[in-house]
N, CA, C and O of each residue as an XYZ file, in Angstrom:
936
protein
N       6.794     10.235    -12.799
C       7.798      8.749    -13.571
C       6.953      8.292    -14.017
O       5.823      8.762    -13.877
N       7.239      7.068    -14.806
C       6.745      6.340    -15.343
C       6.352      5.132    -14.528
O       7.372      4.567    -14.133
N       5.082      4.437    -14.071
C       4.978      3.589    -13.476
C       5.129      2.318    -13.759
O       4.990      1.469    -12.877
N       5.446      1.984    -15.077
C       5.349      0.899    -16.059
C       6.646      0.898    -16.429
O       6.958      0.082    -17.297
N       7.970      2.021    -15.734
C       9.062      1.765    -16.377
C       9.534      0.714    -15.901
O       9.637     -0.113    -16.806
N       9.998      0.185    -14.596
C      10.720     -0.927    -14.184
C      10.054     -2.308    -14.693
O      10.484     -3.423    -14.397
N       8.912     -2.041    -15.523
C       8.048     -3.426    -15.919
C       8.641     -3.639    -17.131
O       8.728     -4.788    -17.565
N       9.225     -2.338    -17.981
C       9.306     -1.935    -19.604
C      10.951     -3.047    -19.457
O      11.296     -4.040    -20.098
N      11.603     -2.310    -18.359
C      12.986     -2.279    -18.150
C      13.046     -4.113    -18.098
O      14.038     -4.576    -18.662
N      12.194     -5.020    -17.551
C      12.808     -6.272    -16.825
C      11.900     -6.861    -18.164
O      12.139     -8.064    -18.271
N      11.159     -6.504    -18.973
C      10.726     -7.151    -20.747
C      11.923     -7.438    -21.506
O      12.353     -8.409    -22.130
N      12.479     -5.782    -21.133
C      13.423     -5.890    -22.185
C      14.937     -6.096    -21.901
O      15.874     -5.699    -22.595
N      14.980     -6.749    -20.820
C      16.041     -7.637    -20.078
C      15.902     -9.115    -19.605
O      16.582     -9.750    -18.799
N      14.644     -9.530    -20.464
C      14.490    -10.987    -20.964
C      14.519    -11.001    -19.402
O      15.607    -11.489    -19.096
N      13.969    -10.756    -18.524
C      13.541    -10.865    -16.997
C      11.845    -11.414    -17.316
O      11.410    -12.485    -16.891
N      11.067    -10.461    -18.121
C       9.743    -11.043    -17.428
C       9.323    -11.175    -19.232
O       9.364    -10.273    -20.068
N       9.013    -12.319    -19.381
C       8.191    -12.946    -20.426
C       7.329    -12.160    -21.184
O       6.553    -11.514    -20.481
N       7.160    -11.941    -22.810
C       6.404    -11.396    -23.344
C       4.505    -11.056    -22.646
O       3.941     -9.975    -22.474
N       3.898    -12.746    -22.358
C       2.803    -12.992    -22.281
C       2.998    -12.080    -20.914
O       2.709    -10.896    -21.088
N       3.427    -12.423    -19.623
C       3.274    -11.383    -18.773
C       3.327    -10.121    -18.823
O       2.580     -9.318    -18.265
N       4.434     -9.878    -19.658
C       4.414     -8.350    -19.694
C       3.228     -7.662    -20.102
O       2.825     -6.840    -19.278
N       2.460     -7.795    -21.313
C       1.444     -7.517    -22.344
C       0.609     -7.782    -21.013
O       0.004     -6.764    -20.677
N       0.432     -8.731    -20.269
C      -1.411     -9.233    -19.424
C      -1.270     -7.776    -18.527
O      -2.262     -7.070    -18.347
N       0.335     -7.343    -17.884
C       0.257     -6.162    -16.766
C      -0.002     -5.086    -17.646
O      -0.778     -4.286    -17.123
N       0.458     -4.669    -19.121
C       0.236     -3.725    -19.747
C      -1.529     -3.359    -19.961
O      -2.037     -2.253    -20.146
N      -2.229     -4.746    -19.858
C      -3.856     -4.643    -20.672
C      -4.112     -4.359    -19.203
O      -4.560     -3.213    -19.164
N      -4.034     -4.901    -17.877
C      -4.456     -4.939    -17.110
C      -3.882     -3.883    -15.748
O      -4.034     -4.221    -14.575
N      -3.315     -2.774    -16.102
C      -2.897     -1.551    -15.541
C      -3.935     -0.520    -15.558
O      -3.911      0.257    -14.603
N      -4.701     -0.377    -16.306
C      -5.759      0.123    -16.417
C      -7.164      0.353    -15.000
O      -7.876      1.250    -14.547
N      -6.888     -1.142    -14.787
C      -7.537     -1.210    -13.464
C      -7.148     -0.521    -11.995
O      -7.913     -0.058    -11.149
N      -5.471     -0.629    -11.984
C      -5.252      0.428    -11.135
C      -5.107      1.951    -11.537
O      -5.030      2.756    -10.610
N      -5.063      2.420    -12.846
C      -5.633      3.861    -12.509
C      -6.872      4.040    -12.168
O      -7.259      4.946    -11.429
N      -7.631      3.113    -12.729
C      -9.443      3.399    -12.517
C      -9.537      3.452    -11.065
O     -10.303      4.253    -10.529
N      -8.730      2.566    -10.320
C      -8.853      2.186     -8.836
C      -8.229      3.914     -8.232
O      -8.853      4.544     -7.378
N      -7.088      4.371     -8.796
C      -6.658      5.791     -8.399
C      -7.687      6.968     -8.124
O      -8.002      7.809     -7.282
N      -8.055      6.403     -9.579
C      -9.609      7.709     -9.753
C     -10.560      7.642     -8.917
O     -11.167      8.626     -8.495
N     -10.768      6.524     -8.614
C     -11.995      6.253     -7.745
C     -11.784      7.006     -6.352
O     -12.340      7.926     -5.752
N     -10.385      5.904     -6.081
C     -10.003      6.893     -4.376
C     -10.363      8.003     -4.793
O     -11.435      8.413     -4.348
N      -9.652      8.831     -5.732
C      -9.314     10.378     -5.464
C     -10.151     11.227     -5.384
O      -9.984     12.295     -4.794
N     -11.799     10.674     -6.316
C     -13.061     11.381     -6.281
C     -13.554     10.860     -4.637
O     -13.748     11.810     -3.879
N     -13.776      9.429     -4.015
C     -14.088      8.758     -2.941
C     -13.406      9.725     -1.785
O     -14.111      9.991     -0.812
N     -11.920     10.322     -1.855
C     -11.699     11.260     -0.815
C     -11.910     12.493     -0.965
O     -12.344     13.233     -0.082
N     -11.586     12.860     -2.235
C     -11.302     14.669     -2.604
C      -9.679     14.866     -2.086
O      -9.278     15.753     -1.333
N      -8.855     13.760     -2.721
C      -7.406     13.854     -1.974
C      -6.434     13.033     -3.274
O      -6.568     12.039     -3.988
N      -5.644     13.871     -3.113
C      -4.815     13.342     -4.921
C      -4.119     12.212     -4.079
O      -3.468     12.378     -3.048
N      -4.334     11.268     -4.595
C      -3.393      9.649     -4.523
C      -1.615     10.015     -4.912
O      -1.248     10.228     -6.068
N      -0.829     10.027     -3.915
C       0.629      9.728     -4.053
C       1.238      8.856     -5.315
O       0.755      7.814     -5.758
N       2.026      9.312     -5.628
C       2.761      8.569     -7.043
C       3.000      6.517     -6.852
O       3.496      5.745     -6.031
N       2.578      6.470     -7.638
C       2.853      4.662     -8.134
C       3.684      4.295     -8.777
O       4.300      4.989     -9.586
N       3.838      3.316     -8.583
C       4.555      2.380     -9.950
C       4.712      0.902     -9.480
O       4.505      0.440     -8.359
N       5.066      0.370    -10.445
C       4.781     -1.079    -10.462
C       5.907     -1.650    -10.210
O       6.862     -1.126    -10.783
N       6.230     -2.893     -9.295
C       7.270     -3.411     -9.248
C       8.013     -4.800     -9.982
O       8.702     -5.218     -9.052
N       8.150     -5.367    -10.690
C       8.344     -6.415    -11.354
C       8.821     -7.706    -10.526
O       9.571     -8.594    -10.933
N       8.026     -7.568     -8.896
C       8.899     -8.678     -8.615
C       7.423     -8.984     -7.674
O       6.477     -8.204     -7.563
N       7.566    -10.495     -6.989
C       6.455    -10.411     -5.936
C       7.264    -10.188     -4.256
O       8.378    -10.706     -4.183
N       6.793     -9.522     -3.076
C       8.001     -9.278     -2.212
C       7.102    -10.382     -1.081
O       5.958    -10.231     -0.653
N       8.076    -11.498     -0.804
C       7.398    -12.240     -0.076
C       8.424    -11.977      1.828
O       9.579    -11.638      2.083
N       7.555    -12.250      2.473
C       8.102    -11.539      4.077
C       7.726    -12.641      4.536
O       7.044    -13.483      3.950
N       8.312    -12.701      5.998
C       8.406    -13.950      6.634
C       9.645    -13.946      7.973
O      10.435    -13.088      8.369
N       9.421    -14.984      8.285
C      10.680    -15.075      9.774
C      10.928    -16.843      9.003
O      10.685    -17.369      7.917
N      11.571    -17.281     10.384
C      12.084    -18.838     10.006
C      10.942    -19.604     10.032
O      10.829    -20.667      9.422
N       9.857    -18.963     10.908
C       8.565    -19.975     11.220
C       7.707    -19.908      9.884
O       7.403    -18.794      9.456
N       7.326    -20.988      9.244
C       6.949    -21.077      8.330
C       5.061    -20.722      8.199
O       4.457    -20.672      7.128
N       4.543    -20.551      9.344
C       3.287    -19.676      9.629
C       3.670    -18.466      9.347
O       2.824    -18.160      8.508
N       4.424    -17.466      9.470
C       4.688    -16.129      9.713
C       4.677    -15.736      8.288
O       4.159    -14.656      8.004
N       5.411    -16.809      6.932
C       4.958    -16.077      5.558
C       4.199    -15.430      4.644
O       3.374    -16.050      3.973
N       4.347    -14.416      4.544
C       3.081    -13.030      3.961
C       3.649    -12.558      2.757
O       4.727    -11.990      2.580
N       2.419    -13.001      1.640
C       3.027    -11.701      0.642
C       2.364    -10.168      0.442
O       1.159     -9.932      0.539
N       3.207     -9.367      0.201
C       3.227     -8.398      0.140
C       2.413     -7.554     -1.352
O       3.096     -7.437     -2.369
N       1.700     -7.293     -1.345
C       1.475     -6.714     -2.898
C       1.296     -5.426     -2.887
O       0.798     -4.984     -3.922
N       1.570     -4.556     -1.943
C       2.150     -3.248     -1.633
C       2.826     -2.874     -1.014
O       3.212     -3.756     -0.247
N       3.458     -1.609     -0.783
C       4.196     -0.671      0.031
C       4.477      0.637     -0.105
O       5.050      1.240     -1.013
N       3.717      1.224      1.522
C       4.073      2.339      1.405
C       5.415      3.168      1.535
O       5.844      3.265      2.685
N       6.089      3.737      0.603
C       7.553      4.282      1.087
C       7.761      5.799      0.716
O       7.599      6.382     -0.356
N       8.212      6.292      2.070
C       8.187      8.082      2.115
C       9.573      8.476      1.545
O      10.308      7.491      1.607
N      10.011      9.221      1.175
C      11.588      9.637      0.640
C      10.973     11.219      0.874
O       9.847     11.664      0.650
N      12.221     11.884      1.432
C      12.462     13.463      1.542
C      13.051     13.970      0.400
O      14.145     13.704     -0.097
N      12.430     14.519      0.147
C      13.509     15.315     -1.659
C      13.255     16.640     -1.303
O      12.105     16.963     -1.007
N      14.488     17.748     -1.284
C      14.681     19.303     -0.646
C      13.730     19.421      0.114
O      12.919     20.315     -0.131
N      13.536     18.571      1.252
C      12.711     19.315      2.016
C      11.569     18.989      1.869
O      10.918     19.520      2.769
N      10.749     18.218      1.029
C       9.430     18.019      0.894
C       9.883     16.322      0.893
O      10.928     15.764      0.557
N       8.215     15.658      1.582
C       7.916     14.372      2.071
C       7.458     14.318      0.454
O       7.004     15.289     -0.152
N       7.658     13.062     -0.084
C       7.286     12.589     -1.053
C       7.106     11.036     -0.816
O       8.084     10.396     -0.430
N       5.859     10.385     -1.039
C       5.592      9.073     -0.996
C       5.071      8.486     -1.930
O       4.153      8.815     -2.681
N       5.788      7.447     -1.857
C       5.463      6.466     -2.873
C       4.847      4.684     -2.860
O       5.243      3.804     -2.096
N       3.917      4.564     -3.821
C       3.312      3.535     -3.380
C       3.793      2.756     -4.436
O       3.696      3.180     -5.587
N       4.435      1.382     -4.129
C       4.956      0.214     -4.904
C       3.427     -0.709     -4.919
O       2.556     -0.974     -4.091
N       3.642     -0.957     -6.130
C       2.606     -2.417     -6.513
C       3.157     -3.581     -6.574
O       4.319     -3.554     -6.977
N       2.764     -4.521     -6.335
C       3.634     -5.680     -7.067
C       3.247     -5.701     -8.508
O       2.276     -5.053     -8.897
N       4.105     -6.553     -9.454
C       3.159     -6.883    -10.371
C       2.070     -7.867    -10.873
O       1.164     -7.874    -11.706
N       2.797     -8.973     -9.633
C       1.650    -10.056     -9.666
C       0.230     -9.934     -9.251
O      -0.663    -10.686     -9.641
N       0.071     -8.872     -8.382
C      -1.362     -8.387     -8.107
C      -1.793     -7.357     -9.303
O      -2.988     -7.090     -9.430
N      -0.968     -6.864    -10.048
C      -2.072     -6.167    -11.266
C      -2.289     -7.417    -12.382
O      -3.394     -7.557    -12.907
N      -1.448     -8.091    -12.629
C      -2.007     -9.416    -13.578
C      -2.485    -10.238    -13.295
O      -2.855    -11.055    -14.138
N      -2.754    -10.452    -11.664
C      -4.035    -11.396    -11.166
C      -4.810    -11.017    -10.662
O      -5.783    -11.771    -10.645
N      -4.936    -10.028    -10.116
C      -5.624     -9.634     -9.022
C      -7.438     -9.198     -9.098
O      -7.388     -8.171     -9.775
N      -8.612     -9.384     -8.840
C      -9.361     -9.146     -9.364
C      -9.790     -7.581     -9.145
O      -9.249     -6.989     -8.211
N     -10.654     -6.944     -9.891
C     -10.937     -5.621     -9.623
C     -11.260     -4.939     -8.350
O     -11.000     -3.747     -8.185
N     -11.852     -5.716     -7.401
C     -12.404     -5.228     -5.885
C     -11.208     -5.344     -5.531
O     -10.820     -4.242     -5.143
N     -10.171     -6.343     -5.438
C      -9.085     -6.737     -4.790
C      -8.160     -5.499     -4.669
O      -7.959     -4.872     -3.629
N      -7.361     -5.111     -6.499
C      -6.853     -4.510     -6.199
C      -7.055     -3.246     -5.843
O      -6.133     -2.491     -5.532
N      -8.464     -2.871     -5.863
C      -9.029     -1.269     -5.350
C      -9.006     -1.247     -3.695
O      -8.775     -0.361     -2.872
N      -9.299     -2.424     -3.618
C      -9.110     -2.419     -1.907
C      -7.528     -2.610     -1.224
O      -7.389     -2.466     -0.010
N      -6.610     -2.872     -1.914
C      -5.169     -2.600     -1.684
C      -4.324     -1.244     -1.943
O      -3.288     -0.858     -1.402
N      -4.921     -0.798     -2.705
C      -5.068      0.632     -3.114
C      -5.474      1.567     -1.847
O      -4.842      2.271     -1.060
N      -6.557      1.298     -1.997
C      -6.874      2.051     -1.027
C      -6.736      1.947      0.494
O      -7.232      2.899      1.096
N      -6.219      1.079      1.182
C      -5.278      0.720      2.023
C      -4.635      1.029      2.048
O      -4.526      1.888      2.924
N      -3.445      0.776      1.203
C      -2.280      2.072      1.132
C      -1.911      3.145      1.314
O      -0.815      3.534      1.716
N      -3.548      4.156      0.793
C      -3.983      5.218      0.609
C      -3.931      5.474      2.421
O      -2.993      6.018      3.004
N      -5.104      4.966      3.036
C      -5.080      4.991      4.251
C      -3.350      5.139      5.168
O      -2.957      6.109      5.815
N      -2.708      3.987      4.944
C      -0.955      4.251      5.323
C      -0.281      5.678      4.770
O       0.608      6.203      5.441
N      -0.609      6.116      3.873
C      -0.307      6.895      3.023
C      -1.199      8.366      4.300
O      -0.411      9.091      4.907
N      -2.143      8.501      4.434
C      -2.630      9.564      5.081
C      -2.427      9.219      6.552
O      -3.107      9.932      7.290
N      -1.597      8.225      7.235
C      -1.289      7.927      8.842
C       0.304      8.636      8.889
O       0.860      9.244      9.804
N       0.743      8.312      7.603
C       1.981      8.404      7.415
C       2.018     10.168      8.114
O       2.305     10.619      9.223
N       1.577     10.778      6.831
C       1.382     12.244      6.460
C       0.804     12.542      8.299
O       1.794     12.778      8.992
N      -0.237     12.560      8.943
C      -0.607     12.797     10.202
C       0.425     12.225     11.256
O       0.405     12.551     12.443
N       1.350     11.316     10.686
C       2.078     11.230     11.936
C       3.661     12.153     12.031
O       4.436     12.143     12.988
N       3.820     12.913     10.726
C       4.809     13.672     10.317
C       4.565     14.896     11.069
O       5.287     15.439     11.905
N       3.599     15.181     10.694
C       2.448     17.169     10.862
C       2.709     16.765     12.763
O       3.001     17.591     13.627
N       2.562     15.776     12.893
C       2.297     15.735     14.638
C       3.845     15.422     15.223
O       4.053     15.000     16.361
N       4.719     15.664     14.391
C       6.140     14.908     14.400
C       6.081     14.034     15.768
O       6.496     14.351     16.882
N       5.419     12.799     15.335
C       5.377     11.636     16.193
C       6.762     10.734     15.370
O       7.531     10.103     16.095
N       6.936     10.741     14.167
C       7.747      9.545     13.053
C       9.088     10.116     13.266
O       9.438     11.227     12.867
N       9.544      9.591     13.677
C      11.277      9.162     13.373
C      11.627      7.978     12.645
O      12.405      7.978     11.691
N      10.873      6.675     13.241
C      11.203      5.866     12.679
C      10.098      4.803     12.882
O       9.786      4.434     14.014
N       9.520      4.325     11.778
C       8.234      3.266     11.683
C       9.219      1.740     11.907
O      10.128      1.192     11.284
N       8.538      1.498     13.001
C       9.152      0.192     13.270
C       7.952     -0.907     13.225
O       6.856     -0.902     13.785
N       8.556     -1.842     12.360
C       7.172     -2.911     12.288
C       7.496     -4.340     12.862
O       8.394     -4.882     12.217
N       6.905     -5.252     14.116
C       7.197     -6.422     14.174
C       7.937     -7.592     13.059
O       7.930     -7.636     11.828
N       8.488     -8.386     13.977
C       8.910     -9.746     13.642
C       8.025    -10.440     12.948
O       8.049    -10.909     11.811
N       7.056    -10.436     13.997
C       5.715    -11.358     13.826
C       4.660    -11.095     12.892
O       3.778    -10.258     13.087
N       4.768    -11.870     11.805
C       3.397    -11.053     11.318
C       2.224    -10.978     11.583
O       1.387    -10.344     10.941
N       1.989    -11.820     12.864
C       0.836    -11.366     13.110
C       0.411    -10.294     14.329
O      -0.773    -10.149     14.635
N       1.285     -9.697     14.867
C       1.710     -8.688     15.531
C       1.682     -7.653     14.687
O       1.211     -6.538     14.911
N       2.246     -8.081     13.613
C       2.154     -6.515     12.677
C       0.528     -5.931     12.049
O       0.112     -4.786     11.876
N       0.087     -6.850     11.893
C      -1.842     -7.406     11.230
C      -2.292     -6.302     12.091
O      -2.745     -5.330     11.486
N      -2.261     -6.236     13.571
C      -2.793     -5.950     14.775
C      -2.407     -4.470     14.603
O      -3.234     -3.650     14.203
N      -0.758     -4.038     15.002
C      -1.014     -2.607     14.711
C      -1.549     -1.986     13.614
O      -2.019     -0.848     13.592
N      -1.460     -2.830     12.620
C      -1.786     -1.722     10.960
C      -3.082     -1.633     11.379
O      -3.413     -0.450     11.467
N      -3.996     -2.432     11.689
C      -5.496     -2.351     12.315
C      -5.747     -1.261     13.321
O      -6.480     -0.337     12.972
N      -5.289     -1.258     14.383
C      -5.215     -0.336     15.077
C      -4.864      0.988     15.051
O      -5.349      1.810     15.829
N      -3.711      1.360     13.851
C      -3.236      2.522     13.729
C      -4.293      3.537     12.764
O      -4.442      4.745     12.946
N      -4.978      2.703     11.692
C      -4.902      3.088     10.627
C      -6.294      3.868     10.432
O      -7.116      3.258     11.116
N      -6.998      5.114      9.700
C      -7.983      5.542     10.031
C      -8.830      4.676      9.569
O      -8.566      3.794      8.753
N     -10.403      5.000     10.322
C     -11.577      4.271     10.009
C     -11.862      4.570      8.475
O     -12.130      5.757      8.292
N     -11.871      3.720      7.228
C     -12.190      3.341      6.218
C     -13.765      4.717      5.493
O     -13.808      5.300      4.410
N     -14.577      4.748      6.441
C     -15.742      5.796      6.246
C     -15.383      7.009      6.722
O     -16.147      7.957      6.541
N     -14.399      7.151      7.276
C     -14.067      8.780      7.596
C     -12.902      9.387      6.803
O     -12.212     10.401      6.905
N     -12.987      8.160      5.829
C     -11.918      8.954      4.440
C     -12.883      8.846      2.999
O     -13.144      9.596      2.058
N     -13.154      7.789      3.319
C     -14.136      7.606      1.889
C     -15.785      7.740      1.710
O     -16.544      7.345      2.595
N     -16.313      8.410      0.329
C     -17.742      8.112      0.560
C     -18.433      7.170     -0.341
O     -19.645      7.028     -0.505
N     -17.468      6.565     -0.882
C     -18.018      5.044     -1.643
C     -17.941      4.132     -1.015
O     -16.969      3.602     -0.477
N     -19.738      3.699     -1.060
C     -19.995      2.860      0.077
C     -19.221      1.305     -0.409
O     -18.519      0.589      0.306
N     -19.474      1.161     -1.338
C     -18.404     -0.295     -2.461
C     -17.069     -0.619     -2.109
O     -16.655     -1.751     -1.859
N     -16.404      0.455     -2.104
C     -15.244      0.653     -1.688
C     -14.717      0.472     -0.572
O     -13.685     -0.143     -0.304
N     -15.516      1.079      0.182
C     -15.169      0.888      2.394
C     -15.676     -0.705      2.170
O     -14.772     -1.534      2.273
N     -16.523     -1.029      1.986
C     -16.983     -3.033      1.791
C     -15.899     -3.364      1.291
O     -15.182     -3.984      2.076
N     -15.348     -3.144     -0.043
C     -14.173     -3.905     -0.219
C     -13.222     -4.192      0.357
O     -12.656     -5.282      0.440
N     -12.827     -2.588      1.082
C     -11.549     -2.642      2.396
C     -12.100     -3.416      3.483
O     -11.413     -4.326      3.949
N     -13.452     -3.133      4.034
C     -13.590     -4.006      5.219
C     -13.633     -5.163      5.196
O     -13.273     -5.727      6.229
N     -14.131     -6.104      3.911
C     -14.140     -7.304      3.682
C     -12.961     -7.890      3.398
O     -12.894     -9.078      3.712
N     -11.844     -7.324      2.808
C     -10.649     -7.700      2.375
C      -9.363     -7.667      3.295
O      -8.354     -8.346      3.101
N      -9.597     -6.596      4.528
C      -8.895     -6.488      5.805
C      -9.503     -6.430      6.577
O      -9.855     -5.335      7.017
N      -9.972     -7.769      7.184
C     -11.033     -8.296      8.633
C      -9.984     -8.085      9.524
O     -10.200     -7.484     10.576
N      -8.629     -8.595      9.178
C      -7.590     -8.782      9.959
C      -6.472     -8.994      9.010
O      -6.415    -10.163      8.630
N      -5.581     -8.224      8.523
C      -5.033     -8.210      7.522
C      -4.911     -8.675      6.188
O      -4.589     -9.821      6.502
N      -4.912     -8.701      4.755
C      -5.293     -9.059      3.820
C      -4.968    -10.504      3.472
O      -3.856    -10.994      3.666
N      -6.148    -11.253      2.871
C      -6.054    -12.811      2.587
C      -6.701    -12.948      1.446
O      -7.827    -12.451      1.442
N      -6.311    -13.520      0.371
C      -6.665    -13.656     -0.883
C      -6.077    -15.080     -1.406
O      -5.018    -15.179     -2.027
N      -7.129    -16.428     -0.979
C      -6.517    -17.136     -1.639
C      -6.726    -17.678     -2.898
O      -6.246    -18.724     -3.335
N      -7.415    -16.962     -3.411
C      -7.142    -17.795     -4.987
C      -6.364    -16.431     -5.866
O      -6.426    -16.725     -7.060
N      -5.932    -15.588     -5.757
C      -4.885    -14.760     -5.593
C      -3.539    -15.480     -5.257
O      -2.719    -15.794     -6.119
N      -3.393    -15.712     -3.904
C      -2.072    -16.463     -3.604
C      -2.142    -17.789     -4.418
O      -1.092    -18.411     -4.253
N      -2.855    -18.323     -5.091
C      -2.886    -19.443     -5.882
C      -2.037    -19.120     -6.719
O      -0.837    -19.389     -6.768
N      -2.960    -18.273     -7.684
C      -2.764    -17.572     -9.274
C      -0.569    -17.384     -9.082
O       0.311    -18.058     -9.618
N      -0.456    -16.108     -8.035
C       0.837    -16.242     -7.984
C       1.740    -16.996     -7.623
O       2.893    -16.847     -8.027
N       1.301    -18.163     -6.606
C       2.818    -19.487     -6.708
C       2.514    -20.102     -7.544
O       3.438    -20.853     -7.856
N       1.224    -20.289     -8.455
C       1.350    -20.990    -10.198
C       2.157    -20.350    -11.187
O       3.212    -20.807    -11.626
N       1.597    -19.226    -11.533
C       2.159    -18.493    -12.524
C       3.054    -17.465    -12.095
O       3.179    -16.784    -13.113
N       3.699    -16.983    -11.270
C       4.587    -16.777    -11.226
C       5.880    -17.076    -10.233
O       6.981    -16.866    -10.741
N       5.849    -17.526     -8.924
C       7.014    -17.885     -8.146
C       7.173    -19.198     -8.788
O       8.370    -19.457     -8.920
N       6.263    -20.280     -9.312
C       6.614    -21.352     -9.657
C       7.646    -21.540    -11.556
O       8.287    -22.515    -11.950
N       7.443    -20.459    -12.140
C       7.605    -20.000    -13.161
C       8.904    -19.159    -13.084
O       9.327    -18.458    -14.004
N       9.633    -19.357    -11.552
C      10.696    -18.714    -11.473
C      10.772    -16.867    -11.789
O      11.749    -16.161    -12.038
N       9.846    -16.646    -11.701
C       9.952    -14.917    -11.575
C      10.095    -14.213    -10.782
O       9.956    -14.721     -9.670
N      10.398    -12.881    -10.792
C      11.148    -12.401     -9.674
C      10.550    -12.606     -8.453
O       9.330    -12.676     -8.305
N      11.475    -12.720     -7.447
C      10.970    -12.501     -6.234
C      11.720    -12.096     -5.346
O      12.942    -12.236     -5.312
N      10.797    -11.376     -4.290
C      12.295    -10.329     -3.462
C      11.498    -10.873     -1.909
O      10.339    -10.754     -1.511
N      12.512    -11.392     -1.410
C      12.598    -11.899      0.046
C      13.029    -10.787      1.141
O      14.169    -10.370      1.350
N      11.583    -10.338      1.918
C      12.148     -9.879      3.261
C      11.718    -10.159      4.473
O      10.600    -10.667      4.562
N      12.694     -9.833      6.011
C      12.175    -10.283      6.901
C      11.172     -9.100      7.402
O      11.451     -8.005      6.915
N      10.237     -9.117      8.143
C       9.411     -8.246      8.711
C      10.143     -7.131      9.347
O      10.023     -5.916      9.192
N      10.866     -7.770     10.040
C      11.933     -6.746     11.205
C      12.931     -5.803     10.732
O      13.553     -4.965     11.386
N      13.002     -6.151      9.128
C      13.572     -5.402      8.426
C      13.129     -4.443      7.403
O      13.778     -3.596      6.789
N      11.747     -4.791      7.348
C      10.445     -3.803      6.718
C      10.370     -2.139      7.120
O       9.261     -1.631      6.955
N      11.279     -1.397      7.550
C      11.227     -0.799      8.421
C      11.381      0.803      7.710
O      12.056      0.701      6.685
N      11.106      1.715      7.873
C      11.167      2.992      7.544
C      12.126      4.026      8.420
O      11.726      4.278      9.556
N      13.027      4.476      8.096
C      13.710      5.328      8.974
C      13.892      6.351      8.179
O      14.249      6.092      7.029
N      13.645      8.168      8.682
C      13.707      8.696      8.327
C      14.676      9.638      9.032
O      14.667      9.312     10.219
N      15.622     10.799      8.809
C      16.529     11.511      9.195
C      15.906     12.542     10.312
O      15.137     13.378      9.837
N      16.107     12.596     11.592
C      15.587     13.428     12.571
C      16.032     14.651     11.734
O      14.971     14.802     11.128
N      16.773     15.560     11.297
C      16.632     16.696     11.119
C      16.500     16.960      9.885
O      16.398     18.154      9.606
N      16.456     15.918      8.721
C      15.305     16.593      7.610
C      13.959     16.620      8.356
O      13.140     17.538      8.380
N      13.912     15.593      8.874
C      12.401     15.188      9.103
C      11.826     16.792      9.747
O      10.917     17.332      9.116
N      12.396     17.515     11.019
C      12.386     19.136     11.670
C      12.210     20.117     10.276
O      11.661     21.191     10.522
N      12.529     19.937      9.107
C      12.808     21.214      8.102
C      11.844     20.809      7.013
O      11.758     21.576      6.054
N      10.896     19.402      7.022
C      10.204     18.969      5.761
C       9.124     20.101      5.301
O       9.106     21.164      5.920
N       8.178     19.868      4.163
C       7.444     20.875      3.848
C       5.808     19.756      3.745
O       5.736     18.669      3.171
N       4.781     20.411      4.423
C       3.542     19.379      4.192
C       2.749     20.501      3.703
O       2.811     21.689      4.018
N       1.913     19.837      2.785
C       0.483     20.496      1.962
C       0.007     20.599      2.873
O      -0.246     19.754      3.732
N      -0.321     22.343      2.803
C      -1.308     22.912      3.948
C      -2.860     22.420      3.265
O      -3.794     22.173      4.028
N      -2.958     22.351      2.333
C      -4.691     21.815      1.896
C      -4.891     20.510      2.601
O      -5.893     20.152      3.220
N      -3.596     19.755      2.374
C      -3.933     18.077      2.460
C      -4.051     18.230      4.317
O      -5.062     17.797      4.868
N      -3.177     18.732      4.958
C      -3.140     19.140      6.416
C      -4.461     19.312      6.676
O      -5.075     18.409      7.243
N      -5.216     20.717      6.229
C      -6.521     20.725      6.327
C      -7.884     19.622      6.105
O      -8.865     19.805      6.826
N      -7.903     18.610      5.200
C      -8.665     17.828      5.263
C      -8.324     17.050      5.875
O      -9.193     16.368      6.418
N      -6.844     16.712      6.131
C      -6.881     15.629      7.703
C      -7.201     15.927      8.577
O      -7.588     14.959      9.231
N      -7.312     17.008      9.179
C      -8.707     17.682     10.395
C      -9.354     17.364     10.451
O      -9.651     16.568     11.341
N     -10.226     17.803      9.373
C     -11.611     17.119      8.910
C     -11.596     15.520      9.183
O     -12.051     15.268     10.299
N     -11.235     14.501      8.533
C     -11.039     13.375      8.656
C     -10.904     12.737      9.961
O     -11.456     11.712     10.362
N      -9.722     13.843     10.822
C      -9.470     13.214     12.097
C     -10.507     13.282     13.330
O     -10.472     12.563     14.328
N     -11.318     14.167     13.082
C     -12.854     14.584     13.367
C     -13.939     13.798     13.335
O     -14.789     13.558     14.193
N     -13.721     13.234     11.652
C     -14.811     12.059     11.584
C     -14.237     10.927     12.366
O     -14.981     10.279     13.102
N     -12.559     10.547     12.230
C     -12.808      9.236     12.732
C     -13.068      8.955     14.045
O     -13.491      7.923     14.565
N     -12.545     10.744     14.836
C     -12.794     10.254     16.114
C     -14.003      9.963     16.996
O     -14.142      9.301     18.024
N     -14.873     10.724     16.199
C     -16.721     10.132     16.164
C     -16.775      8.462     16.161
O     -17.162      7.756     17.092
N     -16.239      7.989     14.748
C     -16.610      7.041     13.945
C     -16.168      5.879     15.763
O     -16.983      5.124     16.293
N     -14.977      6.093     16.182
C     -14.459      5.063     17.454
C     -15.430      5.104     18.101
O     -16.257      4.212     18.292
N     -15.399      6.245     18.522
C     -16.341      6.544     19.977
C     -17.328      5.504     19.356
O     -17.245      4.383     19.857
N     -17.983      5.620     18.646
C     -19.176      5.370     18.394
C     -19.183      3.522     18.455
O     -20.226      3.065     18.924
N     -18.204      2.562     18.059
C     -17.915      1.817     18.070
C     -17.526      1.132     19.699
O     -17.447     -0.031     20.093
N     -17.402      2.007     20.150
C     -17.133      1.562     21.645
C     -18.272      1.883     22.244
O     -18.331      1.232     23.287
N     -19.101      2.480     22.127
C     -20.242      2.664     22.745
C     -21.620      1.867     22.014
O     -22.737      1.979     22.518
């Protein structure tokens, strides 16, 4: 699929103005370079990516819980095969720094690997997400693989650990998104975290085919991950 197809459609339909459209097109190379970097650092192919022409706002009625989702990992089952799509928000591409974009892409890549691991172990029917943002952050950090067990790029690992110490937060990026996107009435998708769930049919799950090479690579990563976590404990 063309990762910029939805952006082009939004521009053609007059939803996104031309300067913003051109900015996203110009800076999309940061995304493609980030994907190549992650693939080189992990020796694993990155899943399909597309740019979503909106910013996704998540939260509850408690204003302290409101957050911005710059990217999401979405699993699809097509013809008994699992296809994972990484949805990246247009404002991240337009206003994010290179390190921030690469860190978020790498973080979603860890989600992808965690999802495939759970599928291979028949552990996933519904990926439930807490309606509380802070509970969700804790759950997110405890179940993902250690970046050092996946990547051999120290700068990339540093980007991830600095950007995601306890949930992603980038105040400069948030200010730009607020002033240059939300206040200009560009597309916003509002969801609550308790509806941001992945539900997969149990019958289809039992029949899915996973890439054997990827599963072999994951076994090596899981061994490294286990050793790194034991070192942390002791």
